[in-house]
C-alpha positions in Angstrom: 32.8 -6.4 -26.9 33.0 -3.7 -24.2 32.9 -4.5 -20.6 30.2 -3.3 -18.2 30.9 0.3 -17.4 32.1 1.3 -20.9 30.4 4.4 -22.2 27.6 3.5 -24.6 25.5 0.4 -25.0 25.5 -1.6 -28.3 22.7 -3.8 -29.4 21.6 -5.8 -32.4 19.5 -4.3 -35.1 15.8 -4.9 -34.9 16.0 -7.7 -37.4 18.9 -9.4 -35.5 17.3 -9.0 -32.1 14.2 -10.8 -33.4 16.4 -13.7 -34.5 16.1 -13.2 -38.2 17.6 -14.8 -40.2 17.9 -18.2 -38.5 21.5 -18.5 -39.4 22.3 -15.9 -36.8 21.0 -18.2 -34.1 23.0 -21.1 -35.4 26.1 -18.8 -35.3 25.5 -17.8 -31.7 25.0 -21.3 -30.5 28.1 -22.4 -32.4 30.1 -19.8 -30.5 28.9 -21.2 -27.2 29.5 -24.8 -28.2 33.0 -24.0 -29.6 33.9 -22.1 -26.4 33.0 -25.1 -24.3 35.3 -27.3 -26.3 38.1 -24.8 -25.8 38.8 -24.4 -29.4 40.2 -21.2 -30.9 37.6 -21.0 -33.7 36.9 -18.2 -36.0 34.2 -15.6 -35.0 30.8 -16.3 -36.5 29.0 -13.9 -38.8 26.8 -13.0 -35.9 29.8 -12.1 -33.6 31.7 -10.4 -36.4 28.7 -8.1 -37.0 28.7 -7.1 -33.3 32.4 -6.3 -33.4 32.0 -4.2 -36.5 29.1 -2.4 -34.9 31.1 -1.7 -31.8 34.1 -0.3 -33.8 31.9 2.0 -35.7 30.6 3.6 -32.5 33.8 5.4 -31.8 33.6 7.2 -35.2 29.8 7.8 -34.7 30.5 9.3 -31.2 33.0 11.7 -32.6 30.7 12.9 -35.4 27.9 13.3 -32.9 30.0 15.4 -30.5 31.3 17.6 -33.4 27.8 18.2 -34.7 26.6 19.2 -31.2 29.5 21.6 -30.9 28.9 23.2 -34.4 25.2 23.6 -34.0 25.1 24.8 -30.4 23.4 28.2 -29.9 25.4 31.1 -28.5 24.7 32.1 -24.9 22.5 35.0 -24.2 24.4 38.2 -23.4 22.3 38.8 -20.3 22.0 36.2 -17.5 18.6 34.4 -17.2 16.9 32.8 -14.3 18.5 29.5 -13.5 16.8 26.3 -14.7 18.2 23.1 -13.2 17.5 19.4 -13.7 18.5 16.2 -11.8 17.3 12.6 -11.7 18.0 9.2 -12.9 18.1 7.5 -16.4 16.8 4.0 -16.7 16.3 1.2 -19.3 12.6 1.3 -20.2 12.4 -2.6 -20.3 14.2 -3.6 -17.1 14.2 -0.4 -15.1 18.0 -0.8 -14.7 19.9 2.5 -14.1 22.0 3.4 -17.2 25.5 4.7 -16.6 27.5 7.0 -18.9 24.4 8.3 -20.7 24.8 11.8 -22.3 22.4 14.4 -20.8 22.5 17.9 -22.2 20.4 21.0 -22.8 19.1 21.0 -26.4 20.9 23.5 -28.7 23.7 23.9 -26.3 27.0 22.3 -25.1 25.9 22.3 -21.5 25.7 18.6 -20.5 26.9 15.8 -18.3 27.2 12.0 -18.2 25.2 9.8 -15.8 27.2 8.1 -13.0 27.4 4.4 -12.2 23.9 4.7 -10.7 22.3 6.5 -13.7 22.1 9.8 -11.8 22.8 13.2 -13.3 22.5 16.9 -12.3 23.0 20.0 -14.4 21.8 23.6 -14.7 21.9 26.7 -16.9 21.1 30.4 -16.8 20.6 30.8 -20.6 16.9 30.2 -20.8 17.3 26.6 -22.0 14.2 24.5 -21.1 14.5 21.2 -23.0 16.7 18.3 -22.0 18.1 15.8 -24.5 19.1 12.3 -23.2 21.0 10.0 -25.6 23.0 6.8 -25.5 24.1 4.6 -28.3 21.8 1.6 -28.6 18.8 3.7 -27.3 16.4 6.2 -28.8 17.2 9.8 -27.9 14.7 11.2 -25.4 13.6 14.9 -25.1 12.3 16.2 -21.8 10.5 19.6 -21.3 11.5 21.5 -18.2 9.8 24.1 -16.1 11.7 27.3 -16.8 13.4 29.0 -13.9 12.7 26.1 -11.5 14.5 23.1 -10.0 13.3 20.1 -12.0 14.4 17.5 -9.5 13.8 13.7 -9.2 13.3 13.2 -13.0 12.8 9.6 -13.9 13.8 9.2 -17.6 13.4 5.9 -19.4 15.3 5.2 -22.6 13.9 2.8 -25.2 16.3 0.4 -26.8 16.7 0.8 -30.6 16.9 -3.0 -30.9 13.1 -3.2 -30.8 10.2 -0.8 -30.2 8.4 -1.1 -26.9 5.2 0.5 -25.8 5.8 2.2 -22.5 2.5 1.2 -20.9 2.0 -2.4 -22.0 5.7 -3.2 -22.0 5.7 -5.5 -25.0 7.1 -5.4 -28.5 4.8 -3.5 -31.0 4.7 -3.5 -34.7 6.8 -6.6 -34.8 5.9 -10.1 -35.6 7.3 -12.3 -32.9 8.0 -15.9 -33.9 9.2 -18.7 -31.6 10.1 -20.8 -34.6 13.7 -20.6 -35.7 14.3 -17.9 -33.1 17.8 -18.0 -31.7 16.6 -16.3 -28.5 14.1 -19.1 -27.9 16.6 -21.7 -28.8 19.0 -20.2 -26.3 16.5 -20.0 -23.4 15.5 -23.6 -24.0 19.2 -24.6 -23.7 19.4 -22.6 -20.4 16.3 -24.4 -19.1 17.5 -27.8 -20.1 20.8 -27.2 -18.2 19.3 -25.3 -15.2 19.2 -28.4 -12.9 22.9 -28.9 -13.4 23.7 -25.2 -12.8 21.7 -24.6 -9.6 23.5 -25.1 -6.3 20.9 -27.6 -5.3 22.6 -30.0 -7.7 25.2 -30.5 -5.0 24.7 -33.2 -2.4 24.9 -30.7 0.4 26.2 -27.2 1.2 26.3 -24.6 3.9 26.5 -20.8 3.7 26.3 -17.8 5.9 23.6 -15.3 4.8 23.4 -11.6 5.9 20.1 -9.9 5.3 19.3 -6.2 5.7 15.8 -4.7 5.1 15.5 -1.0 5.3 12.2 1.0 5.1 12.2 4.7 4.2 10.0 7.5 3.3 10.5 7.9 -0.4 11.0 11.1 -2.3 11.0 12.8 1.0 11.7 16.5 0.3 9.5 18.8 2.5 9.8 22.5 2.5 11.7 23.0 5.8 12.0 26.7 5.4 8.4 27.8 4.6 6.3 25.1 6.2 5.8 25.9 9.9 5.4 22.3 10.9 8.5 21.1 9.1 10.5 24.1 10.2 10.3 22.7 13.7 11.6 19.4 12.4 14.5 20.9 10.5 16.9 18.5 12.3 15.5 15.7 10.0 17.6 17.1 7.1 20.7 15.8 8.9 19.4 12.2 8.6 18.2 12.2 5.0 19.7 9.8 2.4 19.5 9.0 -1.3 17.5 6.1 -2.8 19.8 3.6 -4.6 16.8 2.8 -6.8 15.6 6.2 -7.9 18.2 8.7 -6.7 15.4 10.5 -4.8 15.9 11.8 -1.2 14.7 9.3 1.4 14.4 9.3 5.2 15.1 5.8 6.7 12.8 4.9 9.6 13.5 1.2 10.1 16.4 -1.2 9.6 16.2 -5.0 10.2 19.3 -7.2 10.1 19.6 -11.0 10.3 22.6 -13.2 10.2 22.0 -16.9 9.5 23.6 -20.1 8.5 21.8 -22.2 5.9 22.3 -25.9 5.6 21.1 -27.9 2.6 21.0 -31.7 1.9 19.8 -33.1 -1.4 18.9 -36.6 -0.3 16.8 -36.9 1.7 15.8 -33.3 0.9 16.4 -31.1 4.0 17.1 -27.4 4.5 17.7 -25.8 7.9 18.2 -22.2 8.8 19.9 -21.3 12.0 19.4 -17.6 12.9 22.4 -16.5 14.8 21.6 -12.8 15.2 18.7 -10.5 14.7 18.6 -6.7 15.2 15.8 -4.3 14.7 16.0 -0.5 15.0 13.5 2.1 14.0 9.8 3.0 14.5 8.5 -0.6 14.2 10.7 -1.9 17.0 8.1 -1.1 19.6 5.1 -2.3 17.5 6.4 -5.7 16.5 5.2 -8.5 18.7 6.5 -11.2 16.4 3.8 -11.0 13.7 5.4 -8.2 11.7 8.7 -10.1 11.5 7.0 -13.3 10.4 5.0 -11.5 7.7 7.9 -9.5 6.3 9.9 -12.8 6.0 6.9 -14.2 4.1 6.6 -11.2 1.8 10.4 -10.8 1.0 11.3 -14.4 0.4 14.6 -15.2 -1.4 14.4 -15.5 -5.2 15.3 -18.8 -6.8 15.3 -18.0 -10.5 15.6 -21.8 -11.3 12.2 -22.6 -9.9 9.2 -22.7 -12.1 7.6 -20.0 -10.0 9.1 -17.2 -8.1 7.3 -16.3 -4.9 7.5 -12.8 -3.7 4.9 -10.3 -2.4 2.6 -13.2 -1.5 2.2 -14.0 -5.2 3.7 -16.6 -7.6 5.4 -15.1 -10.7 6.2 -17.3 -13.6 10.0 -17.6 -13.8 11.7 -16.8 -17.1 13.3 -20.2 -16.6 10.1 -22.1 -16.0 10.3 -25.6 -17.4 6.5 -25.5 -18.0 5.6 -22.0 -19.2 8.7 -20.0 -20.0 8.5 -19.8 -23.8 4.7 -19.5 -23.9 4.6 -16.9 -21.2 7.5 -14.7 -22.3 9.0 -13.2 -25.4 12.8 -13.3 -25.5 15.3 -11.1 -27.4 19.0 -11.4 -27.8 20.4 -7.9 -27.2 24.2 -8.2 -27.1 27.2 -10.0 -25.8 28.8 -8.3 -22.8 31.5 -8.8 -20.3 30.1 -9.2 -16.8 32.8 -9.1 -14.1 35.2 -11.0 -16.3 32.8 -13.5 -17.9 31.7 -13.2 -21.5 27.8 -13.4 -21.5 24.8 -13.2 -23.8 22.5 -10.4 -22.8 19.0 -11.9 -23.1 15.9 -9.6 -22.6 12.4 -10.9 -21.9 9.0 -9.4 -21.5 5.7 -11.2 -20.7 3.1 -11.7 -23.4 0.4 -10.2 -21.2 1.9 -7.3 -19.2 -0.9 -7.4 -16.6 -0.2 -11.0 -15.6 2.2 -12.1 -12.9 5.4 -12.1 -14.8 8.6 -10.0 -15.1 10.4 -7.9 -17.6 14.2 -8.1 -17.3 17.5 -9.4 -18.4 19.4 -12.7 -18.2 23.1 -12.7 -18.6 24.1 -16.2 -19.8 27.7 -17.4 -19.8 29.4 -18.2 -23.2 31.2 -21.2 -21.8 28.9 -23.8 -23.1 27.3 -24.6 -19.7 24.5 -22.0 -20.1 25.0 -20.7 -16.6 23.6 -17.5 -15.2 26.0 -14.7 -14.2 23.4 -12.0 -13.5 19.6 -11.7 -13.4 17.5 -8.5 -13.5 13.8 -8.7 -12.7 11.2 -5.9 -12.8 7.4 -5.8 -12.7 5.7 -4.3 -15.8 4.1 -0.9 -15.3 0.6 -2.2 -16.0 0.7 -5.3 -13.9 -2.3 -6.0 -11.7 -0.4 -5.7 -8.5 -1.6 -3.6 -5.5 0.3 -0.8 -3.7 3.5 -1.4 -5.7 4.9 1.3 -8.0 8.3 -0.3 -8.7 9.8 -3.7 -8.0 13.4 -4.2 -9.1 15.4 -7.3 -8.2 19.1 -7.9 -9.1 20.8 -11.2 -8.4 24.4 -11.9 -9.2 26.2 -15.3 -9.2 29.8 -16.3 -8.9 31.8 -19.4 -9.9 33.4 -21.4 -7.1 36.9 -23.0 -7.6 35.2 -26.3 -8.5 33.1 -24.5 -11.2 29.8 -24.5 -9.2 27.8 -21.4 -9.7 26.3 -19.9 -6.5 24.3 -16.8 -5.5 26.6 -14.0 -4.4 24.3 -11.0 -3.8 20.7 -10.3 -4.1 19.1 -6.8 -4.0 15.4 -6.1 -4.0 14.2 -2.5 -4.4 10.5 -1.8 -3.8 8.4 1.4 -3.9 4.9 1.0 -2.4 2.1 3.1 -0.9 -0.9 2.5 1.2 -3.1 5.2 -0.5 -2.5 6.4 -4.0 -1.1 9.9 -4.1 0.2 9.8 -0.5 3.7 9.3 0.9 5.4 6.4 -0.6 7.6 3.9 1.2 10.9 2.7 -0.2 12.0 -0.8 0.9 15.5 -2.1 0.1 16.5 -5.6 1.0 20.1 -6.8 0.6 21.2 -10.4 0.9 24.8 -11.4 0.7 26.2 -15.0 0.8 29.6 -15.9 2.2 31.7 -18.9 3.2 30.1 -21.5 0.9 31.2 -25.1 1.8 30.1 -28.3 0.2 31.3 -30.5 3.1 28.9 -29.7 6.0 30.5 -30.2 9.5 28.4 -31.9 12.1 25.8 -32.7 9.5 23.8 -35.1 11.6 23.3 -32.7 14.5 22.2 -30.0 12.1 19.9 -32.0 9.7 18.3 -33.9 12.6 16.9 -30.7 14.1 13.2 -30.4 14.2 11.7 -27.7 11.9 13.2 -25.7 9.1 14.1 -22.6 11.2 15.8 -22.3 14.5 16.5 -19.0 16.3 19.3 -19.1 18.9 18.2 -17.9 22.3 20.6 -15.0 22.4 20.0 -14.0 18.7 18.3 -10.7 19.6 20.8 -9.8 22.4 23.9 -9.4 20.3 25.9 -6.3 21.2 26.9 -3.7 18.7 30.5 -5.0 18.6 29.2 -8.3 17.2 27.4 -6.6 14.3 30.4 -4.4 13.5 32.6 -7.6 13.2 30.1 -9.9 11.5 27.7 -8.0 9.2 28.8 -8.5 5.6 28.2 -4.9 4.6 28.5 -1.8 6.8 25.5 0.3 7.5 25.3 3.6 5.7 26.1 6.7 7.7 22.4 7.6 7.9 21.3 4.1 8.9 23.8 4.1 11.7 22.3 7.3 13.0 18.7 5.9 13.1 18.6 5.7 16.9 19.7 9.3 17.1 16.9 10.3 14.8 14.3 8.4 16.9 15.5 10.1 20.0 14.9 13.5 18.4 11.5 12.5 17.1 10.4 11.1 20.5 10.7 14.6 21.9 7.8 15.6 19.7 4.3 14.8 21.1 2.7 14.4 17.7 5.2 11.7 16.7 4.4 9.8 19.9 0.7 9.9 19.2 1.3 8.4 15.7 3.4 5.6 17.2 0.8 4.9 19.8 -2.0 4.8 17.2 0.0 2.4 15.1 0.6 0.1 18.1 -3.2 0.0 18.8 -4.1 -0.7 15.2 -1.5 -3.5 14.8 -1.9 -5.2 18.2 -5.5 -4.2 19.0 -4.5 -3.3 22.5 -3.8 -0.1 24.4 -0.7 0.0 26.6 -1.2 1.4 30.1 2.5 2.1 30.7 4.4 5.2 29.4 7.0 3.0 27.8 6.7 -0.5 26.3 9.7 -1.7 28.3 7.8 -0.9 31.5 4.2 -1.8 30.5 2.6 -4.5 32.6 -1.0 -4.4 31.4 -2.7 -3.9 28.0 -6.4 -3.0 27.5 -8.3 -4.7 24.7 -8.9 -6.0 22.2 -10.4 -2.7 21.1 -12.5 -4.2 18.2 -14.7 -6.0 20.7 -15.8 -3.1 22.9 -19.1 -2.6 21.1 -21.3 -5.3 19.4 -24.9 -6.4 19.3 -27.1 -9.5 19.1 -30.8 -10.4 19.4 -30.6 -11.6 23.0 -28.4 -8.9 24.6 -29.2 -6.0 22.3 -26.4 -3.5 22.4 -23.4 -5.0 24.2 -20.4 -3.4 25.8 -17.2 -5.3 26.6 -14.0 -4.2 28.4 -11.0 -6.5 28.8 -7.2 -6.7 29.0 -4.2 -8.9 29.6 -0.9 -8.7 31.5 2.5 -8.7 29.9 5.8 -10.4 30.6 7.0 -7.2 32.3 4.7 -8.2 35.2 5.8 -11.8 35.1 7.6 -13.6 32.2 5.9 -17.0 32.9 2.5 -16.1 34.4 -0.2 -14.3 32.4 -3.7 -13.2 33.2 -6.4 -12.1 30.8 -10.1 -11.7 30.6 -13.1 -9.4 30.0 -16.4 -8.2 31.5 -19.4 -7.6 29.2 -22.9 -6.3 29.7 -26.0 -6.6 27.5 -28.5 -3.7 27.6 -31.5 -5.9 26.8 -30.9 -9.0 29.1 -29.2 -6.8 31.7 -26.8 -9.5 32.6 -23.0 -9.3 33.2 -20.8 -11.8 31.4 -17.2 -12.5 32.1 -14.1 -14.4 31.1 -11.0 -15.0 33.2 -8.0 -16.8 32.0 -4.7 -17.7 33.9 -1.8 -19.0 31.8 1.5 -20.4 32.9 4.2 -20.5 30.1 6.9 -23.1 30.7 9.1 -20.9 28.4 10.1 -17.4 29.4 8.3 -14.8 27.3 9.4 -11.4 26.2 6.0 -9.7 26.0 2.9 -11.9 25.6 1.9 -15.5 26.1 1.4 -16.3 22.4 5.1 -16.0 21.5 6.5 -19.0 19.6 6.9 -21.8 20.4 3.9 -22.1 22.6 4.3 -24.3 25.7 1.4 -23.2 27.9 -0.9 -24.5 30.6 -4.0 -22.4 31.1 -7.2 -22.4 33.2 -10.3 -20.5 31.9 -13.6 -19.8 33.4 -16.3 -18.1 31.3 -20.0 -17.2 31.4 -21.3 -15.7 28.1 -23.8 -15.9 25.3 -23.3 -18.1 22.3 -25.3 -19.1 19.2 -25.4 -22.8 18.5 -24.2 -23.6 15.0 -22.4 -20.3 14.6 -18.7 -20.1 15.4 -16.3 -17.4 14.2 -13.2 -19.4 13.8 -10.8 -16.5 12.9 -12.2 -13.6 14.9 -14.0 -12.9 18.1 -17.8 -13.3 18.2 -17.8 -9.8 19.7 -16.0 -8.3 16.7 -18.0 -5.2 15.8 -17.7 -6.0 12.1 -19.7 -9.3 12.5 -22.6 -7.6 14.4 -24.3 -6.6 11.2 -26.6 -9.6 10.4 -28.6 -10.4 7.3 -31.5 -12.7 6.7 -33.7 -14.2 9.4 -32.8 -12.9 12.9 -30.8 -15.3 15.0 -32.9 -15.8 18.2 -31.9 -19.4 19.2 -29.1 -18.8 21.7 -27.8 -20.0 25.1 -26.0 -18.9 28.1 -22.9 -21.0 28.5 -20.9 -21.4 31.7 -17.7 -23.4 31.2 -14.4 -24.1 32.9 -11.5 -25.4 30.8 -8.1 -26.7 31.8 -5.9 -26.8 28.7 -2.3 -27.6 27.8 -0.9 -26.6 24.5 2.6 -27.3 23.1 4.0 -26.7 19.6 7.2 -28.0 18.1 9.3 -26.4 15.4 8.5 -29.2 13.0 4.9 -28.0 12.7 3.4 -30.3 15.2 1.0 -28.9 17.9 -0.6 -30.9 20.7 -3.6 -29.6 22.5 -5.3 -31.4 25.4 -8.1 -30.2 27.6 -10.7 -31.1 30.2 -13.9 -29.1 30.1 -17.0 -28.7 32.2 -19.9 -26.9 30.4 -23.4 -25.9 31.4 -25.5 -24.7 28.4 -28.7 -22.9 29.4 -31.2 -22.4 26.6 -32.1 -18.8 25.9 -34.0 -16.7 23.5 -36.3 -18.9 21.4 -34.2 -22.0 22.0 -35.7 -24.6 24.3 -34.5 -28.0 25.5 -37.7 -30.2 25.3 -38.2 -33.8 26.3 -41.1 -36.0 25.4 -42.0 -38.8 27.9 -43.7 -42.1 27.1 -47.1 -40.6 27.6 -46.4 -37.9 25.1 -46.1 -35.1 27.6 -43.5 -32.5 26.9 -41.4 -31.0 29.6 -38.7 -28.4 29.4 -35.1 -28.9 30.7 -33.3 -25.8 31.8 -29.8 -26.8 30.6 -27.4 -29.4 29.3 -24.4 -30.3 31.3 -21.3 -32.1 29.8 -17.9 -33.0 31.1 -15.3 -34.0 28.6 -11.7 -34.8 27.9 -10.3 -33.8 24.6 -7.1 -34.0 22.5 -6.2 -32.5 19.2 -3.1 -33.0 16.9 -2.3 -30.4 14.4 0.5 -30.9 11.8 1.6 -28.3 9.4 4.9 -29.3 7.8 7.0 -26.4 6.6 4.7 -23.8 8.2 6.3 -20.5 9.0 5.9 -19.9 12.8 3.7 -16.9 13.7 4.2 -15.1 17.0 1.2 -12.8 17.1 -1.0 -12.6 20.2 -3.8 -14.6 18.5 -1.4 -17.3 17.4 -1.2 -19.1 14.1 -5.0 -18.9 13.5 -4.9 -15.1 13.5 -6.3 -13.3 10.4 -3.1 -11.3 10.3 -1.0 -14.4 9.7 -0.4 -14.3 6.0 1.6 -17.5 5.8 -0.9 -19.9 4.2 1.1 -22.2 1.9 1.8 -25.1 4.3 -0.7 -28.0 4.4 -2.5 -28.3 7.7 -3.8 -31.6 9.1 -6.0 -31.9 12.2 -7.2 -34.8 14.2 -9.3 -34.4 17.3 -11.3 -36.6 19.7 -13.6 -35.6 22.5 -14.8 -38.0 25.1 -17.7 -37.1 27.4 -18.2 -38.9 30.7 -21.6 -39.2 32.2 -22.1 -38.5 35.9 -19.1 -36.3 36.5 -20.3 -33.0 37.9 -23.8 -33.8 36.8 -22.9 -34.6 33.1 -25.8 -36.0 31.2 -24.1 -38.1 28.5 -21.2 -40.4 27.7 -20.0 -39.8 24.1 -17.2 -39.9 21.7 -16.8 -37.3 18.9 -14.0 -37.5 16.2 -13.0 -34.9 13.7 -10.5 -35.0 10.9 -9.6 -32.2 8.4 -7.0 -31.3 5.8 -6.4 -28.0 4.1 -4.0 -26.6 1.5 -3.4 -23.6 -0.6 -2.8 -24.9 -4.2 -0.9 -22.5 -6.5 -1.7 -22.6 -10.2 1.5 -20.7 -11.2 0.5 -17.1 -12.0 -3.1 -18.2 -12.7 -4.1 -17.7 -9.0 -4.5 -20.2 -6.2 -7.2 -22.4 -4.6 -7.7 -22.6 -0.9 -9.2 -26.0 -0.3 -10.3 -27.9 2.8 -11.8 -31.3 3.4 -13.4 -32.2 6.8 -15.1 -35.3 8.2 -16.6 -36.1 11.6 -18.7 -38.6 13.5 -20.4 -38.7 16.8 -20.3 -42.4 17.9 -23.0 -42.4 20.7 -26.6 -41.4 21.5 -26.6 -37.8 22.6 -28.9 -34.7 22.6 -28.7 -32.4 19.5 -26.5 -29.7 21.1 -23.7 -32.4 21.3 -24.2 -33.4 17.7 -22.7 -31.8 14.6 -24.2 -28.5 13.8 -22.7 -27.1 10.5 -21.0 -23.8 11.0 -23.2 -21.0 9.6 -22.6 -17.2 9.1 -25.4 -14.7 9.4 -23.2 -11.7 9.4 -22.7 -9.5 6.3 -19.0 -10.3 6.3 -17.4 -13.3 4.5 -16.2 -15.8 7.1 -13.9 -18.8 6.2 -15.2 -22.3 6.9 -18.8 -21.3 7.1 -22.0 -21.6 5.1 -23.4 -18.2 4.3 -27.0 -19.1 3.2 -27.7 -21.8 5.7 -29.8 -20.8 8.7 -28.3 -21.3 12.1 -29.2 -24.8 13.4 -31.0 -25.5 10.1 -29.3 -29.0 9.9 -28.0 -31.4 12.4 -26.0 -34.7 11.8 -24.0 -37.3 13.6 -21.7 -38.0 10.7 -20.6 -35.8 7.8 -18.0 -34.9 5.2 -17.6 -31.4 3.8 -15.7 -29.7 1.1 -14.8 -26.0 0.9 -12.8 -24.5 -2.0 -12.2 -20.8 -3.0 -10.4 -20.0 -6.2 -8.7 -16.6 -6.4 -8.1 -16.1 -10.2 -6.0 -12.9 -9.6 -7.6 -11.2 -12.7 -6.7 -14.0 -15.0 -9.9 -13.4 -17.1 -10.7 -9.8 -16.4 -7.1 -8.7 -17.3 -7.9 -9.7 -20.9 -11.1 -7.6 -21.3 -10.5 -4.1 -22.7 -11.6 -1.2 -20.4 -12.5 -3.7 -17.6 -8.9 -4.5 -17.0 -8.3 -0.9 -16.2 -10.3 -1.4 -13.0 -7.9 -4.2 -12.0 -10.7 -6.3 -10.5 -9.9 -9.9 -9.6 -12.3 -12.8 -9.8 -13.1 -15.1 -6.9 -15.2 -18.3 -7.2 -16.1 -20.4 -4.2 -18.0 -23.7 -3.4 -19.1 -25.1 -0.1 -20.8 -28.4 0.4 -21.6 -30.8 3.2 -23.0 -34.4 3.0 -24.1 -36.4 6.0 -27.1 -37.7 7.9 -28.7 -38.0 11.2 -29.0 -41.7 12.1 -32.0 -43.2 13.9 -29.7 -43.6 16.9 -29.8 -39.8 17.4 -33.1 -38.9 15.9 -35.6 -38.1 18.7 -38.5 -38.8 16.4 -37.7 -42.5 16.0 -35.2 -43.2 18.7 -34.7 -42.7 22.4 -37.4 -40.7 24.2 -34.7 -39.2 26.5 -33.3 -37.1 23.7 -34.2 -33.4 23.3 -36.7 -32.7 20.5 -35.2 -31.0 17.6 -36.0 -27.2 17.6 -38.5 -25.9 15.1 -36.9 -25.5 11.7 -34.1 -28.0 12.5 -33.9 -31.2 10.5 -31.3 -33.9 9.9 -29.2 -33.8 6.7 -31.0 -35.8 4.1 -30.0 -38.0 1.2 -28.6 -35.1 -0.8 -25.8 -32.7 0.2 -26.2 -29.1 1.1 -24.3 -26.9 -1.4 -23.8 -23.2 -2.1 -21.5 -21.4 -4.5 -20.5 -17.8 -5.1 -18.9 -15.5 -7.6 -17.2 -12.4 -6.5 -15.1 -9.4 -7.4 -12.0 -8.8 -5.4 -9.7 -5.8 -5.3 -12.4 -3.2 -5.5 -10.7 0.0 -4.6 -7.8 -2.4 -3.6 -9.4 -3.3 -0.3 -12.9 -4.6 -0.8 -14.3 -8.0 -1.9 -18.0 -8.5 -2.8 -19.4 -12.0 -3.4 -22.8 -13.1 -4.6 -23.8 -16.3 -3.0 -26.3 -18.8 -4.4 -27.9 -21.7 -2.6 -27.9 -24.8 -4.8 -29.9 -27.4 -2.8 -32.7 -27.6 -0.2 -34.4 -24.7 -2.0 -37.9 -25.6 -0.7 -37.0 -25.3 2.9 -39.0 -22.6 4.7 -37.6 -19.2 5.8 -34.5 -19.4 3.7 -32.6 -17.0 1.5 -31.7 -18.5 -1.9 -29.1 -15.8 -2.6 -27.3 -12.9 -1.1 -24.3 -10.7 -1.1 -21.4 -10.7 1.4 -18.5 -8.4 1.7 -15.0 -8.5 3.2 -12.0 -6.2 3.6 -9.3 -8.0 1.8 -5.8 -6.6 1.5 -3.4 -8.3 -0.9 -0.6 -7.3 -3.3 
């Protein structure tokens, strides 16, 4: 067979590619088995057929070229306007660029061959306006050109003649696919059976150095610098333009991120450690990244492990073509050829998903013919009609190499991605390269490495490495244009409009406005900006202004706070916080790992039974309320001294002491009934407490945003999270009214169901152990805003129920279009289903029921009752991915339907961005 790079590509006939007759499959497997035994056996009928096909191609090629020469039209005597064409030729199944493909103008001898990257360029002045593209093993394509113009950036896909593929659904058509007696299926089953022996994790331990580079560029960037007045002023940009390795189109690189790490693996007990030795970021996102962008990009572009049942990338789980559970049911496999890949004879196995809108790949597996069924190369692409947001093309190539002891290891991995924020606008091209070097299977100082806490460790000087370090240690040199990125930014910063764009991006990402001219000198930030305006029933329209200091004022000491004013109650509210970080920070106090002591004093308005756990109560998007107006509120004055420390193994300790004075406001009243039945009003409730919380999230990716790991922008949600907290109130300290103990326990986890979506589930339980007034009891968290809020009941009124013990369950199932993708016409909309359930079961014991217990307890407010014998439950069904950004849920209350002033159903909305 020909090696990679030979002109032409040779494949089985349609019948042979389908694995018919069965004898062909037996012959192929016999080749593999005989090769492993090292016997010089005679070629099978299957292999002999391939050789004959290949020998015929030289003759066929000669006849084809002679025919083209004899039938080519004569050139026009007079010169015509020039028509040119350039672009790239790809395999229609895998998207892989095709080298040495013949591209020529029809009825002429004017043509060229594509290069190693599938690119071509040619022109004519003879009025020829149709392009022919042909390669042996592929159907010839014909492309109409615009006469007299430059037809650039053509993206031509050739269909293999081995089997007919529909370009849109990317699956075989007009062919009956059978898994029974199919040599392709038999082969993939053998690969799956041997995959645990062929993966590097079969070794007891190993260490390797990994170099990663992620570049982000404007894709197909080709403005008219000569005629457009704006771009004419930016003509210097032409000097920094490059070419996409994926499409061959012009690009302008704006960001490059590099990481150099050592990875250590131990099989038993299972442990993997990553030590980041160096990090380097240059480009437009260097000034806007406060830690969160880096964490999220690492989550989005995770390394591919083809041997796992599921491949996680782009925050989704794709079924692996080597899945032990779903491979043969989820994919169709086709034997295409036997090829030589870098000196190893391999079977070229193509695969496509049964349903092209599901989370699967099209691609190729190159399987060695040495009897071990090892992988030499993997190509993965997403089908064109997949229900995946913002992505136009995803192409992954992974190559393996054999070590001297015959262990197969990953050598290189390249991910190419084209995405957009709004359809039809400027696309972004992302290219991530990973190279692996220095494999060793005898780890030095293994105890000191494997005993480190946490999976990832970043050396203190990782971001301070000089250029000389990178020149000596990066596995691959930067391209000429990437190396000039700093020069490009210096030129762009001279343009006021560019600086406005960068400042706007900084505000949108961080939520704060810098007061300094340069980030490196900025000492104070104003914000967060999404809390400036809000409203509630007590204050009416509310204005809030706040800010925080940065590490450029002091690397250990930080101050933050806000002042707010309500137009109706005409009262000023305030919050002041002083934080001392025991670790030196680079910009803000939330940088990981947190080791902070803080003192906070606050006077503000709160709604009992309504907590926004993942956003501020002043967020303008939660000011729009639905249902019965919330009028039971209170003014809270509190002082909190808190210490928080997090370790790299996912453990976080938080301890605090708090003094709190809650003054009833609005329609809320604190009422006491004496022995004579007289009711008197108490102004406020005072409590002094000590508290401690343990949070454990093993394997959680650390997030360094300002709001910490609970930020809505933290997209790393796969790690299980366990919380245990206890609060102890002490009567008599600073006028505190009660002694109490309150314990809470919770566990949450994202449960992936392969490509069938995932479930976010949480179980919580709590108990108040002593006799206390109702504000110190358990008030289930409710949500009266129009927005969907996690860990909240959407149809329960605020303070509708009270309990002193409870257990709750919350579960949301994101089906990812699993059902809707199978409905004709509807699947075109690419909606995704969401189903949720929320329930709480508990009770209010006689100990804390003012109607039957202690007269010194506050009377329950009107409309507030204890949880009864049955649980409160509500469920919802929703559509996600509406216009790619909107989620709409219909909620239905399932129990306590006879309660007064309730809403049995309602709609809620949320902005939800997901791939």
